[in-house]
C-alpha positions as CSV (number, residue, x, y, z in Angstrom):
1,M,-20.3,114.3,-55.8
2,N,-16.7,112.7,-56.5
3,D,-17.0,110.5,-59.1
4,N,-14.1,107.9,-59.3
5,K,-14.7,106.7,-62.3
6,D,-13.2,110.0,-64.4
7,K,-10.0,109.4,-62.6
8,S,-7.1,107.7,-64.0
9,N,-6.0,104.5,-62.7
10,S,-2.4,105.5,-64.9
11,G,0.8,104.4,-63.5
12,Y,3.2,101.3,-63.6
13,T,4.5,99.1,-60.5
14,I,8.3,98.1,-60.2
15,F,9.2,94.1,-59.4
16,K,12.1,93.6,-57.5
17,T,13.8,90.0,-56.5
18,T,14.6,90.0,-52.8
19,G,16.8,86.7,-53.6
20,V,14.7,84.1,-51.8
21,R,14.1,81.4,-54.1
22,H,11.8,78.2,-54.7
23,E,13.1,75.2,-56.0
24,Y,11.7,71.9,-57.2
25,P,14.8,69.4,-56.3
26,H,12.9,66.2,-56.7
27,V,9.5,64.9,-58.1
28,D,8.6,61.2,-57.4
29,L,5.7,60.6,-60.2
30,V,5.3,56.6,-58.9
31,K,5.3,57.8,-55.2
32,Q,3.3,61.2,-55.8
33,Q,6.2,63.0,-54.4
34,V,7.4,66.3,-54.2
35,T,10.0,67.8,-52.7
36,C,10.8,71.6,-52.4
37,I,12.9,74.1,-50.9
38,V,13.3,77.4,-50.2
39,L,16.6,79.3,-50.3
40,Y,18.3,82.5,-49.9
41,K,21.6,83.3,-50.6
42,E,22.6,79.0,-51.3
43,E,20.9,78.5,-47.9
44,T,18.1,76.3,-47.1
45,Y,15.7,77.9,-44.9
46,M,12.4,75.8,-45.9
47,T,12.3,72.0,-46.3
48,A,8.4,70.6,-47.4
49,I,8.0,66.8,-48.9
50,V,4.6,67.0,-49.9
51,D,3.1,63.1,-50.5
52,L,-0.3,63.7,-53.0
53,K,-1.1,59.5,-52.7
54,N,-1.6,60.3,-49.0
55,D,-2.7,63.9,-48.7
56,T,0.3,64.5,-45.8
57,V,3.0,67.8,-46.0
58,Q,6.7,66.5,-44.1
59,V,8.6,70.2,-43.3
60,Q,11.9,70.7,-41.8
61,G,13.0,74.5,-40.9
62,D,11.0,77.7,-41.4
63,V,11.2,81.0,-43.2
64,N,10.8,83.0,-40.1
65,G,14.3,84.4,-40.5
66,L,13.4,85.5,-43.8
67,G,11.8,88.7,-42.7
68,D,9.6,91.0,-44.7
69,L,11.3,89.1,-47.7
70,T,9.5,86.8,-47.8
71,I,6.0,85.2,-47.8
72,S,5.0,82.8,-45.1
73,G,5.8,79.4,-44.4
74,E,1.4,78.6,-44.3
75,S,1.5,80.4,-47.9
76,Y,4.5,78.2,-49.1
77,I,3.1,75.0,-48.3
78,D,-0.5,76.0,-49.8
79,M,1.6,76.9,-53.4
80,F,4.0,73.8,-52.9
81,K,0.8,71.3,-52.6
82,C,-0.7,73.6,-56.0
83,Q,2.5,73.1,-57.9
84,A,3.2,69.7,-56.3
85,K,-0.6,68.7,-57.8
86,F,0.5,70.1,-61.2
87,F,3.3,68.3,-61.8
88,I,2.5,64.6,-61.1
89,D,-1.0,65.8,-62.8
90,N,0.8,66.4,-66.4
91,N,3.4,64.2,-65.6
92,I,6.5,66.4,-65.1
93,S,9.7,64.6,-63.7
94,N,12.0,67.3,-64.0
95,P,10.7,71.3,-62.9
96,K,14.0,73.2,-64.2
97,K,13.9,71.4,-67.1
98,Y,9.9,72.6,-68.4
99,Y,10.7,75.6,-67.1
100,D,13.4,76.3,-68.6
101,E,12.2,75.2,-71.9
102,L,8.9,77.5,-71.3
103,I,11.1,79.8,-71.1
104,N,12.8,79.3,-74.2
105,N,9.6,78.3,-76.2
106,Q,8.2,82.0,-75.0
107,S,11.3,83.8,-76.6
108,S,11.3,81.6,-80.2
């Protein structure tokens, strides 16, 4: 009998950036709206405006042209909704500053 419990699961994974970025250039805490963009080589492929107050998402563009470099447009929308809720719930109006401070505090 082959017992998988005795086999080693050790190894390693190498993570390599694809160059695809997502950013949140505008967060309106009062209107509960967050602008989200997907960029590659400084070109914007998709822009989404998540409106939590009205439970809507407006999308312009798509990520289809990025092929295997990225996740699906639907996955981005789901991620953007979660991030928008996080920013609004935690009163974060400047996500870049928030994440920069988080990284700096970890290295201190």
